MMTF fields as JSON, N, C-alpha, C and O atoms, coordinates in Angstrom:
{
  "mmtfVersion": "1.0.0",
  "mmtfProducer": "UNKNOWN",
  "numBonds": 339,
  "numAtoms": 340,
  "numGroups": 85,
  "numChains": 1,
  "numModels": 1,
  "chainsPerModel": [1],
  "groupsPerChain": [85],
  "chainIdList": ["A"],
  "bondAtomList": [4, 2, 8, 6, 12, 10, 16, 14, 20, 18, 24, 22, 28, 26, 32, 30, 36, 34, 40, 38, 44, 42, 48, 46, 52, 50, 56, 54, 60, 58, 64, 62, 68, 66, 72, 70, 76, 74, 80, 78, 84, 82, 88, 86, 92, 90, 96, 94, 100, 98, 104, 102, 108, 106, 112, 110, 116, 114, 120, 118, 124, 122, 128, 126, 132, 130, 136, 134, 140, 138, 144, 142, 148, 146, 152, 150, 156, 154, 160, 158, 164, 162, 168, 166, 172, 170, 176, 174, 180, 178, 184, 182, 188, 186, 192, 190, 196, 194, 200, 198, 204, 202, 208, 206, 212, 210, 216, 214, 220, 218, 224, 222, 228, 226, 232, 230, 236, 234, 240, 238, 244, 242, 248, 246, 252, 250, 256, 254, 260, 258, 264, 262, 268, 266, 272, 270, 276, 274, 280, 278, 284, 282, 288, 286, 292, 290, 296, 294, 300, 298, 304, 302, 308, 306, 312, 310, 316, 314, 320, 318, 324, 322, 328, 326, 332, 330, 336, 334],
  "bondOrderList": [1, 1, 1, 1, 1, 1, 1, 1, 1, 1, 1, 1, 1, 1, 1, 1, 1, 1, 1, 1, 1, 1, 1, 1, 1, 1, 1, 1, 1, 1, 1, 1, 1, 1, 1, 1, 1, 1, 1, 1, 1, 1, 1, 1, 1, 1, 1, 1, 1, 1, 1, 1, 1, 1, 1, 1, 1, 1, 1, 1, 1, 1, 1, 1, 1, 1, 1, 1, 1, 1, 1, 1, 1, 1, 1, 1, 1, 1, 1, 1, 1, 1, 1, 1],
  "groupList": [{"groupName": "MET", "atomNameList": ["N", "CA", "C", "O"], "elementList": ["N", "C", "C", "O"], "formalChargeList": [0, 0, 0, 0], "bondAtomList": [1, 0, 2, 1, 3, 2], "bondOrderList": [1, 1, 2], "singleLetterCode": "M", "chemCompType": "L-PEPTIDE LINKING"}, {"groupName": "PRO", "atomNameList": ["N", "CA", "C", "O"], "elementList": ["N", "C", "C", "O"], "formalChargeList": [0, 0, 0, 0], "bondAtomList": [1, 0, 2, 1, 3, 2], "bondOrderList": [1, 1, 2], "singleLetterCode": "P", "chemCompType": "L-PEPTIDE LINKING"}, {"groupName": "ARG", "atomNameList": ["N", "CA", "C", "O"], "elementList": ["N", "C", "C", "O"], "formalChargeList": [0, 0, 0, 0], "bondAtomList": [1, 0, 2, 1, 3, 2], "bondOrderList": [1, 1, 2], "singleLetterCode": "R", "chemCompType": "L-PEPTIDE LINKING"}, {"groupName": "ILE", "atomNameList": ["N", "CA", "C", "O"], "elementList": ["N", "C", "C", "O"], "formalChargeList": [0, 0, 0, 0], "bondAtomList": [1, 0, 2, 1, 3, 2], "bondOrderList": [1, 1, 2], "singleLetterCode": "I", "chemCompType": "L-PEPTIDE LINKING"}, {"groupName": "ALA", "atomNameList": ["N", "CA", "C", "O"], "elementList": ["N", "C", "C", "O"], "formalChargeList": [0, 0, 0, 0], "bondAtomList": [1, 0, 2, 1, 3, 2], "bondOrderList": [1, 1, 2], "singleLetterCode": "A", "chemCompType": "L-PEPTIDE LINKING"}, {"groupName": "ASN", "atomNameList": ["N", "CA", "C", "O"], "elementList": ["N", "C", "C", "O"], "formalChargeList": [0, 0, 0, 0], "bondAtomList": [1, 0, 2, 1, 3, 2], "bondOrderList": [1, 1, 2], "singleLetterCode": "N", "chemCompType": "L-PEPTIDE LINKING"}, {"groupName": "THR", "atomNameList": ["N", "CA", "C", "O"], "elementList": ["N", "C", "C", "O"], "formalChargeList": [0, 0, 0, 0], "bondAtomList": [1, 0, 2, 1, 3, 2], "bondOrderList": [1, 1, 2], "singleLetterCode": "T", "chemCompType": "L-PEPTIDE LINKING"}, {"groupName": "GLU", "atomNameList": ["N", "CA", "C", "O"], "elementList": ["N", "C", "C", "O"], "formalChargeList": [0, 0, 0, 0], "bondAtomList": [1, 0, 2, 1, 3, 2], "bondOrderList": [1, 1, 2], "singleLetterCode": "E", "chemCompType": "L-PEPTIDE LINKING"}, {"groupName": "VAL", "atomNameList": ["N", "CA", "C", "O"], "elementList": ["N", "C", "C", "O"], "formalChargeList": [0, 0, 0, 0], "bondAtomList": [1, 0, 2, 1, 3, 2], "bondOrderList": [1, 1, 2], "singleLetterCode": "V", "chemCompType": "L-PEPTIDE LINKING"}, {"groupName": "LYS", "atomNameList": ["N", "CA", "C", "O"], "elementList": ["N", "C", "C", "O"], "formalChargeList": [0, 0, 0, 0], "bondAtomList": [1, 0, 2, 1, 3, 2], "bondOrderList": [1, 1, 2], "singleLetterCode": "K", "chemCompType": "L-PEPTIDE LINKING"}, {"groupName": "SER", "atomNameList": ["N", "CA", "C", "O"], "elementList": ["N", "C", "C", "O"], "formalChargeList": [0, 0, 0, 0], "bondAtomList": [1, 0, 2, 1, 3, 2], "bondOrderList": [1, 1, 2], "singleLetterCode": "S", "chemCompType": "L-PEPTIDE LINKING"}, {"groupName": "PHE", "atomNameList": ["N", "CA", "C", "O"], "elementList": ["N", "C", "C", "O"], "formalChargeList": [0, 0, 0, 0], "bondAtomList": [1, 0, 2, 1, 3, 2], "bondOrderList": [1, 1, 2], "singleLetterCode": "F", "chemCompType": "L-PEPTIDE LINKING"}, {"groupName": "ASP", "atomNameList": ["N", "CA", "C", "O"], "elementList": ["N", "C", "C", "O"], "formalChargeList": [0, 0, 0, 0], "bondAtomList": [1, 0, 2, 1, 3, 2], "bondOrderList": [1, 1, 2], "singleLetterCode": "D", "chemCompType": "L-PEPTIDE LINKING"}, {"groupName": "TYR", "atomNameList": ["N", "CA", "C", "O"], "elementList": ["N", "C", "C", "O"], "formalChargeList": [0, 0, 0, 0], "bondAtomList": [1, 0, 2, 1, 3, 2], "bondOrderList": [1, 1, 2], "singleLetterCode": "Y", "chemCompType": "L-PEPTIDE LINKING"}, {"groupName": "LEU", "atomNameList": ["N", "CA", "C", "O"], "elementList": ["N", "C", "C", "O"], "formalChargeList": [0, 0, 0, 0], "bondAtomList": [1, 0, 2, 1, 3, 2], "bondOrderList": [1, 1, 2], "singleLetterCode": "L", "chemCompType": "L-PEPTIDE LINKING"}, {"groupName": "HIS", "atomNameList": ["N", "CA", "C", "O"], "elementList": ["N", "C", "C", "O"], "formalChargeList": [0, 0, 0, 0], "bondAtomList": [1, 0, 2, 1, 3, 2], "bondOrderList": [1, 1, 2], "singleLetterCode": "H", "chemCompType": "L-PEPTIDE LINKING"}, {"groupName": "GLY", "atomNameList": ["N", "CA", "C", "O"], "elementList": ["N", "C", "C", "O"], "formalChargeList": [0, 0, 0, 0], "bondAtomList": [1, 0, 2, 1, 3, 2], "bondOrderList": [1, 1, 2], "singleLetterCode": "G", "chemCompType": "PEPTIDE LINKING"}, {"groupName": "GLN", "atomNameList": ["N", "CA", "C", "O"], "elementList": ["N", "C", "C", "O"], "formalChargeList": [0, 0, 0, 0], "bondAtomList": [1, 0, 2, 1, 3, 2], "bondOrderList": [1, 1, 2], "singleLetterCode": "Q", "chemCompType": "L-PEPTIDE LINKING"}],
  "groupTypeList": [0, 1, 2, 3, 4, 5, 1, 6, 7, 6, 1, 8, 9, 9, 2, 2, 8, 10, 11, 2, 3, 0, 12, 3, 13, 3, 1, 12, 1, 4, 6, 3, 14, 3, 5, 14, 15, 16, 15, 12, 3, 14, 17, 16, 17, 8, 8, 12, 8, 10, 12, 5, 16, 6, 12, 8, 11, 0, 8, 8, 12, 8, 7, 16, 3, 12, 17, 1, 8, 3, 8, 1, 4, 16, 2, 3, 10, 7, 8, 7, 9, 16, 4, 5, 1],
  "groupIdList": [1, 2, 3, 4, 5, 6, 7, 8, 9, 10, 11, 12, 13, 14, 15, 16, 17, 18, 19, 20, 21, 22, 23, 24, 25, 26, 27, 28, 29, 30, 31, 32, 33, 34, 35, 36, 37, 38, 39, 40, 41, 42, 43, 44, 45, 46, 47, 48, 49, 50, 51, 52, 53, 54, 55, 56, 57, 58, 59, 60, 61, 62, 63, 64, 65, 66, 67, 68, 69, 70, 71, 72, 73, 74, 75, 76, 77, 78, 79, 80, 81, 82, 83, 84, 85],
  "secStructList": [7, 7, 7, 7, 1, 7, 6, 6, 6, 1, 7, 7, 6, 6, 7, 7, 7, 7, 7, 7, 6, 6, 1, 7, 7, 1, 1, 7, 2, 2, 2, 2, 2, 2, 2, 2, 1, 1, 1, 7, 7, 7, 7, 7, 7, 3, 3, 3, 3, 3, 7, 7, 1, 1, 7, 7, 3, 3, 3, 3, 7, 7, 6, 6, 7, 1, 1, 7, 3, 3, 7, 7, 4, 4, 4, 7, 7, 7, 7, 7, 6, 6, 7, 7, 7],
  "xCoordList": [-10.521, -10.73, -12.472, -12.838, -13.071, -15.115, -15.439, -15.062, -16.362, -17.396, -18.333, -18.63, -19.13, -20.486, -21.047, -20.427, -22.258, -22.51, -23.596, -23.805, -23.935, -25.643, -26.097, -26.881, -25.462, -25.862, -27.153, -27.36, -28.004, -29.542, -30.247, -31.267, -29.771, -30.048, -29.63, -30.229, -28.363, -27.217, -27.582, -27.675, -27.95, -28.048, -26.546, -25.952, -25.683, -24.519, -24.093, -22.99, -25.409, -24.802, -23.778, -24.019, -22.972, -22.021, -21.328, -21.057, -21.126, -20.373, -19.05, -19.028, -17.623, -15.873, -15.74, -15.78, -15.516, -15.093, -13.881, -13.049, -13.297, -12.284, -12.184, -12.028, -12.133, -11.484, -11.116, -11.059, -10.455, -8.889, -9.549, -10.779, -9.01, -8.562, -8.887, -9.129, -9.124, -8.82, -10.923, -11.463, -11.582, -12.759, -13.382, -14.493, -12.716, -14.102, -14.468, -13.638, -15.844, -16.701, -17.211, -17.353, -17.408, -17.171, -16.425, -16.848, -15.369, -15.327, -14.142, -13.777, -13.318, -12.471, -11.74, -11.781, -10.744, -9.756, -8.116, -7.324, -8.146, -6.926, -7.907, -6.961, -8.918, -8.849, -8.549, -7.701, -8.934, -8.821, -6.779, -6.286, -6.391, -4.759, -4.491, -3.904, -5.108, -4.303, -4.691, -3.814, -6.27, -6.857, -5.56, -4.709, -5.508, -4.37, -2.747, -2.085, -2.529, -0.533, -0.97, -2.077, -1.184, -1.323, 0.25, 0.618, 0.655, 1.738, 2.716, 3.563, 2.918, 3.71, 5.184, 5.209, 6.197, 7.505, 7.893, 8.557, 8.216, 8.997, 10.763, 11.302, 11.494, 12.566, 12.682, 11.95, 13.73, 13.87, 15.308, 16.178, 15.362, 16.457, 16.315, 15.893, 16.933, 16.234, 17.086, 18.227, 16.495, 16.72, 16.424, 17.392, 15.965, 15.76, 15.142, 14.649, 15.366, 15.235, 14.485, 14.959, 13.366, 12.368, 12.033, 11.385, 12.523, 12.468, 11.782, 12.462, 10.302, 9.899, 10.064, 9.333, 11.068, 11.267, 10.24, 10.288, 9.528, 8.713, 8.535, 8.57, 8.276, 8.675, 9.79, 10.671, 9.857, 11.723, 10.279, 9.228, 10.509, 10.161, 11.605, 12.699, 11.286, 12.236, 12.06, 11.442, 12.275, 11.509, 12.176, 13.362, 11.738, 12.331, 12.222, 11.043, 13.103, 12.63, 12.261, 12.979, 10.802, 11.009, 10.845, 10.689, 11.004, 11.66, 9.884, 9.44, 9.049, 7.888, 6.988, 5.853, 7.317, 6.261, 6.532, 7.709, 5.807, 6.482, 6.935, 7.459, 6.829, 6.799, 7.456, 6.738, 8.434, 9.045, 7.58, 6.505, 7.922, 7.345, 7.606, 8.434, 7.157, 7.419, 7.346, 6.149, 7.649, 7.802, 7.7, 8.747, 7.26, 8.106, 9.344, 9.355, 10.255, 11.602, 11.281, 11.721, 10.722, 10.649, 9.887, 9.279, 9.314, 9.027, 9.544, 9.098, 10.715, 12.039, 12.413, 12.594, 12.966, 14.448, 15.145, 14.649, 16.765, 17.729, 17.35, 16.678, 18.19, 18.13, 19.734, 20.691, 19.524, 20.689, 21.717, 21.084, 22.978, 23.97, 24.308, 24.855, 23.968, 24.429, 21.911, 21.475, 21.278, 20.168, 19.765, 20.07, 18.763, 18.327, 16.913, 16.031, 17.096, 16.551, 15.371, 14.302],
  "yCoordList": [-12.88, -13.078, -12.843, -11.709, -13.711, -13.701, -12.474, -12.517, -11.443, -10.293, -11.076, -11.945, -10.939, -11.11, -9.737, -8.686, -10.126, -9.652, -8.219, -7.007, -9.263, -8.741, -9.703, -10.648, -9.271, -9.696, -9.903, -10.556, -9.36, -9.322, -10.307, -10.791, -10.662, -11.416, -13.358, -14.423, -12.89, -14.591, -14.258, -13.185, -16.021, -16.213, -16.318, -17.196, -15.19, -14.915, -15.532, -16.016, -15.423, -15.454, -16.904, -18.101, -16.438, -17.432, -18.402, -19.587, -17.683, -17.836, -17.104, -15.913, -17.961, -17.069, -16.373, -16.78, -15.045, -13.991, -13.589, -14.361, -12.339, -11.936, -10.448, -10.647, -9.161, -8.085, -7.514, -7.803, -5.84, -4.901, -4.497, -4.502, -4.158, -3.295, -2.457, -1.691, -1.964, -0.28, 0.049, 1.116, -1.507, -1.052, -1.584, -2.069, -1.618, -2.098, -0.342, 0.563, -0.22, 0.851, 1.602, 2.717, -0.226, 0.026, -0.783, -1.904, -0.282, 0.176, 1.138, 0.451, 2.21, 2.626, 1.636, 0.558, 2.06, 1.048, 1.397, 0.558, 2.021, 2.337, 1.81, 1.692, 1.462, 0.783, -0.765, -1.326, -1.23, -2.137, -3.226, -4.267, -1.912, -1.873, -2.338, -3.368, -1.246, -1.032, -1.763, -2.325, -3.125, -4.284, -5.201, -5.606, -5.473, -6.544, -6.185, -6.863, -5.61, -4.873, -4.133, -4.376, -3.519, -2.551, -2.804, -1.919, -3.907, -4.46, -4.973, -5.605, -4.89, -5.124, -4.193, -3.072, -4.967, -3.744, -3.386, -4.339, -2.368, -1.323, -1.519, -1.787, -1.356, -1.361, -0.039, -0.247, 1.459, 1.832, 2.795, 2.383, 4.112, 4.862, 6.429, 7.347, 6.322, 8.273, 9.193, 9.504, 9.522, 10.939, 11.871, 12.296, 12.929, 13.828, 13.218, 12.117, 14.55, 14.961, 15.924, 16.978, 16.014, 16.997, 16.977, 16.085, 18.014, 18.735, 19.972, 20.96, 20.18, 21.119, 21.829, 22.691, 21.225, 21.757, 21.317, 21.875, 20.484, 19.502, 17.87, 16.93, 18.153, 16.428, 16.323, 17.18, 15.392, 14.667, 13.951, 13.656, 13.76, 13.225, 12.608, 13.171, 11.224, 11.184, 10.638, 9.575, 10.868, 11.252, 9.949, 10.167, 8.896, 7.355, 6.743, 6.403, 6.312, 6.129, 4.089, 3.191, 4.213, 2.512, 2.181, 2.572, 1.423, 0.601, 0.079, -0.557, 0.778, 0.242, 0.846, 0.453, 2.315, 3.308, 4.292, 4.641, 4.769, 6.231, 7.651, 8.566, 7.777, 8.74, 8.911, 8.293, 9.404, 9.432, 9.065, 9.665, 8.173, 8.388, 8.62, 7.832, 9.817, 10.646, 9.901, 10.129, 9.33, 8.48, 8.997, 8.906, 9.185, 9.794, 9.449, 8.22, 9.774, 9.405, 8.087, 6.938, 8.459, 6.97, 6.369, 6.183, 5.529, 4.532, 3.656, 2.826, 4.243, 3.564, 2.975, 3.211, 1.504, 1.065, 1.085, 1.143, 1.03, 0.689, -1.208, -2.026, -1.293, -2.269, -2.684, -2.069, -3.843, -4.528, -4.797, -5.397, -4.435, -5.053, -6.079, -6.781, -6.628, -7.748, -7.96, -8.899, -7.184, -7.817, -7.19, -6.143, -8.446, -8.011, -6.458, -6.415, -5.738, -4.603, -5.469, -4.936],
  "zCoordList": [-18.95, -17.259, -18.2, -18.51, -18.426, -19.087, -17.491, -16.319, -18.342, -17.66, -17.389, -18.208, -15.991, -15.556, -16.945, -17.11, -17.723, -18.644, -17.919, -17.989, -17.356, -17.033, -15.812, -15.9, -14.716, -12.922, -12.383, -11.36, -13.055, -13.102, -13.753, -13.263, -14.866, -15.035, -15.168, -15.31, -15.023, -13.955, -12.912, -12.316, -12.563, -11.148, -11.011, -11.637, -9.964, -9.28, -8.04, -7.783, -7.102, -5.589, -5.154, -5.315, -4.75, -4.468, -5.306, -5.113, -6.2, -6.974, -7.014, -7.324, -6.627, -6.965, -7.514, -8.675, -7.444, -8.526, -8.733, -8.256, -9.456, -9.223, -9.419, -10.624, -9.33, -9.418, -8.79, -7.595, -9.553, -8.745, -7.91, -7.953, -7.178, -5.61, -5.92, -4.988, -7.131, -7.695, -8.278, -8.566, -8.226, -8.644, -7.74, -7.959, -6.325, -5.108, -5.11, -5.201, -4.992, -4.444, -2.912, -2.412, -2.498, -0.964, 0.149, 0.434, 0.769, 1.166, 0.671, -0.283, 0.654, -0.049, -0.282, 0.312, -1.507, -1.679, -0.264, 0.167, -0.133, 0.624, 1.924, 2.702, 2.63, 3.423, 3.042, 3.736, 2.392, 2.031, 2.149, 2.584, 1.376, 1.364, 2.62, 2.953, 3.457, 5.271, 5.418, 6.074, 5.294, 6.145, 5.607, 6.399, 4.203, 4.125, 4.571, 5.357, 4.243, 4.048, 5.149, 4.67, 6.077, 6.399, 7.952, 8.724, 7.905, 8.656, 7.869, 8.501, 6.39, 5.656, 6.126, 6.633, 5.809, 5.779, 5.188, 4.78, 4.417, 3.428, 3.514, 4.588, 2.322, 3.137, 1.757, 0.789, 1.714, 0.8, 1.18, 1.948, 0.501, 0.766, 0.98, 0.276, 2.453, 2.364, 1.843, 2.183, 1.114, 0.417, 1.094, 0.464, 1.97, 3.045, 4.114, 4.358, 4.832, 6.215, 6.407, 5.982, 6.939, 7.366, 8.841, 9.389, 9.411, 10.644, 10.672, 10.394, 11.011, 11.313, 13.167, 13.655, 13.757, 14.603, 15.875, 16.971, 15.621, 16.493, 16.456, 17.249, 14.737, 14.39, 13.763, 13.825, 13.178, 12.306, 11.359, 11.929, 9.813, 8.733, 8.041, 8.088, 7.353, 6.678, 4.974, 5.035, 3.972, 3.145, 2.115, 1.868, 1.6, 1.913, 0.481, 0.393, -1.135, -2.339, -1.751, -1.312, -2.09, -1.949, -4.098, -5.254, -3.358, -5.494, -5.135, -4.178, -6.585, -6.767, -6.518, -6.787, -5.755, -5.533, -6.434, -6.514, -7.06, -7.841, -6.84, -7.476, -5.937, -5.484, -4.25, -3.465, -3.593, -2.393, -0.824, -0.81, 0.089, 1.308, 2.234, 2.69, 3.24, 3.986, 5.427, 5.605, 6.349, 7.41, 9.122, 9.763, 9.376, 10.996, 11.404, 11.334, 11.74, 11.604, 12.987, 12.938, 13.727, 15.079, 15.027, 16.081, 13.536, 12.873, 11.753, 10.962, 12.065, 11.117, 11.509, 12.703, 10.94, 11.651, 10.68, 9.555, 10.939, 9.98, 9.671, 10.3, 8.37, 8.004, 8.409, 8.88, 8.034, 9.386, 7.735, 6.865, 7.412, 6.532, 6.314, 7.165, 4.545, 4.484, 4.001, 3.336, 4.415, 4.291, 3.023, 2.451, 2.705, 0.996, 1.186, 2.043, 0.429, 0.442, -0.159, -0.454]
}
């Protein structure tokens, strides 16, 4: 992908461009991901349950994510048998 070498010397307004989410300076890349994918449904396997006496959380392995995710138990739905993970 060719880079815009010196944007102050090259007219760039109205050009269509591409870039990685991790390269965004403002807003925070996490905000972008929530806006784009905050309602996506993930599936995984419960590997542990944490109960601190007040709240219950599930520790879930999700394929493609390097570390387990922790989700409030009340926000988790069971996947129907036979459904693709």
